[in-house]
C-alpha positions in Angstrom: 5.3 -58.0 -4.5 4.6 -55.1 -2.1 8.2 -53.8 -2.6 7.9 -54.2 -6.4 4.6 -52.2 -6.4 6.3 -49.4 -4.4 9.2 -49.4 -6.8 7.0 -49.0 -9.8 5.0 -46.2 -8.2 8.2 -44.3 -7.4 9.5 -44.9 -10.9 6.3 -43.5 -12.4 6.4 -40.4 -10.3 10.0 -39.7 -11.3 9.0 -40.2 -15.0 6.1 -37.8 -14.7 8.3 -35.2 -13.0 10.9 -35.5 -15.8 8.2 -35.0 -18.4 6.8 -32.0 -16.6 10.2 -30.4 -16.4 10.2 -30.1 -20.2 7.0 -28.1 -20.3 7.1 -24.7 -21.9 5.4 -22.6 -19.2 7.3 -19.3 -19.6 6.7 -18.2 -16.0 7.9 -21.3 -14.2 9.2 -23.9 -16.7 11.4 -25.6 -14.1 12.5 -25.5 -10.5 16.2 -25.9 -10.8 18.0 -23.0 -9.1 20.6 -23.1 -11.8 17.8 -22.1 -14.2 16.5 -19.2 -12.1 16.6 -15.7 -13.6 19.2 -13.7 -11.7 20.2 -10.1 -12.0 23.3 -7.9 -11.4 23.9 -4.2 -11.6 27.3 -3.0 -12.7 29.0 0.3 -13.3 29.7 0.8 -17.0 32.1 3.5 -18.4 31.6 3.1 -22.1 29.6 6.3 -22.3 28.4 9.3 -20.3 25.0 7.8 -19.3 25.9 4.5 -17.5 27.6 5.0 -14.2 25.8 3.9 -11.1 25.8 6.9 -8.7 22.8 7.9 -6.6 24.1 10.6 -4.3 21.3 12.1 -2.1 23.4 14.7 -0.4 27.0 15.5 -1.5 29.5 14.2 1.0 27.4 11.4 2.4 29.1 8.0 2.1 27.7 4.8 0.6 25.8 6.3 -2.3 28.0 5.6 -5.2 26.6 2.1 -5.6 23.6 0.1 -4.5 23.8 -0.9 -0.8 22.2 -3.6 1.4 18.4 -3.0 1.6 18.0 -1.0 -1.7 14.9 -1.9 -3.7 14.2 -1.7 -7.4 11.2 -2.3 -9.6 11.6 -4.8 -12.5 9.2 -5.5 -15.4 9.8 -8.6 -17.5 8.5 -9.7 -20.9 8.3 -13.1 -22.5 9.5 -13.3 -26.2 8.5 -16.6 -27.7 11.0 -17.6 -30.4 12.9 -14.4 -29.5 10.3 -12.2 -31.3 9.6 -8.9 -29.5 6.0 -7.8 -30.1 6.1 -5.0 -27.6 3.5 -6.7 -25.5 2.7 -6.4 -21.8 5.1 -7.4 -19.0 3.7 -10.9 -18.8 6.8 -12.5 -17.2 7.3 -10.0 -14.3 5.0 -7.1 -13.4 6.3 -4.5 -11.0 8.5 -7.1 -9.3 10.2 -5.8 -6.2 13.9 -6.8 -5.9 15.9 -6.2 -2.8 19.7 -6.0 -2.7 21.3 -8.0 0.2 24.8 -6.6 -0.4 25.7 -9.3 -2.9 22.7 -10.4 -4.9 19.2 -9.1 -5.9 16.6 -11.2 -4.1 13.0 -11.5 -5.2 10.0 -13.8 -4.7 8.6 -15.9 -6.3 11.6 -17.0 -8.2 11.2 -17.0 -12.0 12.9 -19.4 -14.4 14.2 -19.2 -17.9 12.0 -20.7 -20.7 12.8 -24.2 -21.8 12.0 -23.7 -25.5 15.0 -23.1 -27.6 15.1 -19.6 -29.0 12.8 -18.1 -26.4 14.1 -14.9 -24.8 13.2 -12.5 -22.0 13.2 -8.7 -21.9 13.6 -6.6 -18.8 13.6 -3.0 -17.7 14.0 -1.6 -14.1 13.6 1.6 -12.2 15.0 2.9 -8.9 13.7 3.5 -6.3 11.1 0.8 -6.1 8.6 3.0 -4.3 8.4 6.7 -5.0 5.4 8.6 -3.8 6.0 11.2 -6.5 6.0 8.6 -9.4 2.9 7.2 -11.0 3.0 4.4 -13.5 0.6 5.3 -16.3 1.6 3.1 -19.3 3.2 -0.2 -18.3 0.7 -2.3 -20.1 0.9 -0.4 -23.3 3.3 -1.2 -26.1 6.8 0.1 -25.8 8.6 1.4 -22.8 6.6 2.0 -19.6 5.5 5.6 -19.0 6.0 7.2 -15.6 4.5 10.4 -14.4 6.4 12.3 -11.7 4.3 14.6 -9.5 5.2 16.5 -6.4 8.8 15.3 -6.6 10.7 15.2 -3.2 13.8 16.6 -5.0 16.3 15.1 -2.6 16.5 11.7 -4.3 18.1 10.7 -7.6 16.0 8.4 -9.8 17.6 5.8 -12.1 16.2 3.6 -14.9 17.4 1.1 -17.4 16.8 0.7 -21.1 15.3 -2.6 -22.2 17.8 -5.5 -22.0 17.1 -8.8 -23.9 18.6 -12.1 -22.8 18.3 -15.9 -23.0 19.6 -18.7 -20.9 23.1 -19.5 -22.1 25.0 -20.9 -19.1 24.4 -21.9 -15.5 24.3 -19.0 -13.0 24.6 -16.3 -15.7 23.0 -13.0 -14.6 21.0 -10.4 -16.5 22.9 -7.1 -16.2 20.7 -4.1 -15.4 22.6 -1.0 -16.5 21.0 1.9 -14.7 21.2 5.5 -16.0 20.3 8.8 -14.4 17.0 10.3 -15.6 16.9 13.4 -13.4 18.8 16.6 -13.6 21.1 17.2 -10.6 21.6 20.8 -9.3 24.2 22.0 -6.8 25.1 25.5 -5.5 28.4 26.6 -4.0 29.8 29.9 -2.7 33.3 31.0 -3.3 35.2 33.7 -1.3 38.4 34.7 -3.1 41.8 35.3 -1.6 42.3 39.0 -0.9 45.3 41.2 -1.7 47.3 42.7 1.1 45.7 46.1 0.7 42.2 44.6 1.4 41.6 43.0 4.7 40.2 39.4 4.4 36.5 38.8 5.0 34.4 35.8 5.6 30.9 35.2 4.3 28.0 33.7 6.4 25.4 32.2 4.2 22.1 32.1 6.1 19.7 30.8 3.5 19.5 29.8 -0.1 16.2 30.0 -1.9 15.0 28.4 -5.1 11.6 30.0 -5.5 10.2 28.3 -8.6 11.1 24.9 -10.1 9.7 22.1 -12.2 7.4 20.0 -10.1 5.8 17.6 -12.8 7.1 15.7 -15.7 6.6 12.5 -17.7 9.4 10.0 -18.3 9.0 7.5 -21.2 12.3 5.8 -21.8 15.5 6.7 -23.7 16.2 8.1 -27.1 18.5 6.8 -29.8 21.4 8.8 -28.2 20.7 7.3 -24.8 19.3 10.5 -23.3 16.2 10.2 -21.1 12.9 11.2 -22.8 10.9 13.7 -20.8 7.7 15.6 -21.7 5.1 17.8 -20.1 7.6 19.2 -17.6 5.5 22.0 -16.1 4.0 23.6 -13.0 6.4 25.6 -11.0 5.8 26.1 -7.3 7.4 28.0 -4.3 9.9 27.0 -2.9 12.9 25.1 -1.7 15.5 26.6 0.7 18.6 25.6 2.5 18.8 27.3 5.9 21.5 25.1 7.4 24.0 28.0 7.6 27.5 28.1 6.3 30.7 30.1 7.1 33.0 30.5 4.1 36.5 32.0 4.8 38.8 33.9 2.5 40.1 31.5 -0.2 37.5 28.8 0.4 34.7 27.4 -1.9 31.9 25.7 0.1 29.2 23.5 -1.4 25.8 24.2 0.1 25.3 20.5 0.3 21.9 20.5 2.0 20.5 22.1 -1.1 21.6 19.5 -3.6 18.4 18.7 -5.6 17.1 16.6 -8.5 14.5 17.7 -11.0 13.0 16.8 -14.3 15.1 18.6 -17.0 14.0 22.2 -17.0 15.2 25.8 -16.5 16.5 27.1 -13.2 15.7 30.7 -12.3 14.5 32.9 -9.5 17.2 31.9 -7.1 18.4 34.1 -4.2 20.8 34.1 -1.3 20.6 35.6 2.2 24.1 36.2 3.5 26.3 38.7 5.3 29.9 39.7 4.9 32.1 39.9 8.1 35.5 41.6 8.2 38.5 40.4 10.2 37.5 42.4 13.2 34.0 40.8 13.3 32.2 43.8 12.0 29.3 43.2 9.6 30.2 44.8 6.3 27.0 43.9 4.4 23.9 42.2 5.8 20.7 40.8 4.4 18.7 40.3 7.6 15.5 38.9 6.2 13.2 38.4 3.2 14.6 36.5 0.3 18.0 38.2 0.1 19.9 39.0 -3.0 19.0 37.5 -6.4 21.5 35.1 -7.8 19.6 34.2 -11.0 16.7 36.5 -12.1 13.4 35.2 -13.0 13.3 34.6 -16.8 17.1 34.4 -17.1 17.4 30.8 -16.2 19.9 28.0 -16.7 18.9 24.9 -18.6 19.6 21.7 -16.6 19.7 18.4 -18.5 18.7 14.9 -17.4 21.7 12.8 -16.5 23.9 15.9 -16.0 25.1 17.7 -12.9 24.8 21.5 -13.0 26.8 23.5 -10.4 26.1 27.2 -9.8 29.1 29.0 -8.3 28.5 32.3 -6.6 31.6 34.4 -5.9 31.3 36.9 -3.1 33.9 39.5 -2.4 34.1 42.3 0.2 31.5 44.4 -1.8 29.0 41.6 -2.3 28.2 39.2 -5.1 30.9 39.5 -7.8 29.8 37.0 -10.4 27.7 33.9 -10.9 28.7 31.0 -13.2 27.1 27.7 -14.0 28.9 24.6 -15.2 27.5 21.2 -16.2 29.0 17.8 -16.8 27.6 14.3 -17.3 27.1 12.3 -14.2 29.9 9.9 -15.2 33.7 9.9 -15.2 33.6 13.6 -15.7 34.7 14.4 -19.2 33.7 17.7 -20.8 32.7 20.6 -18.6 31.0 23.7 -19.9 30.8 27.0 -18.1 28.1 29.6 -18.7 28.3 33.2 -17.3 25.0 34.3 -15.8 23.8 37.9 -15.6 21.9 38.6 -12.3 
């Protein structure tokens, strides 16, 4: 009888566990790992806004994809019956996820709803922690609103549009398709090949100055064309400089890669270069020993830089000094169309 009582007790416990597994709690409706909500991040090439590239400085390895230890912030929304009422992120709120080189790991684990027709909606932003970014509208209807203040300028920032999914098969992952939301700026110096009558020279770039730039901006999602939505981009401050030092020989084009920066979309102006020109005998032909140097782009004659685009300013310097300045921009993608804009300095 003792054994029979034990058997009945175990059978009752199993029955209750089975009943509870069919509950409709949208946060933890089950504990089966096959029912866990999992995520992936992939590189998409179907348009100009989807590639996963997060270069901090040009030339550094390992920044064209997420790497071990990267962290993202994810918000998740429960859609009963698949109906989206633009409510609060009641499924996940500012959930940190860490990439282990293969999967995105987070805790506590969340599970797909059991009710047929229920769906989940997600959005994500990278990096997880950014001292320049303040979340000011995540509990309001629609896409979360982020205010960027005192940007550090050396880090790209990525975000996703909303993605809606439902449990369809074991182990299927929600794909988070990140897009660039900052404008990327690069500066390079070109020294042309010289004809036989003119002795070759080399240029020593001492410092590059960007005296005023956009410091604040509000990001609130993506428009119908997929472009990031920015507003209240304002407040210019002084200044960013690259004083690493570069030697550019005749026929070379050198990227001042310590200057590569990321801004809210804005207008770039008031940029100058401290450099000197040295002939083949080592004599200084032209020198800017101090101050801010020679203006590349005058204040008020700026270049528009767009979110999701890389803009490169090319400064050509010949034996007499700065010859011309050009700006070209292209989507941060599989580079398609490139536009070049002459700049008067």
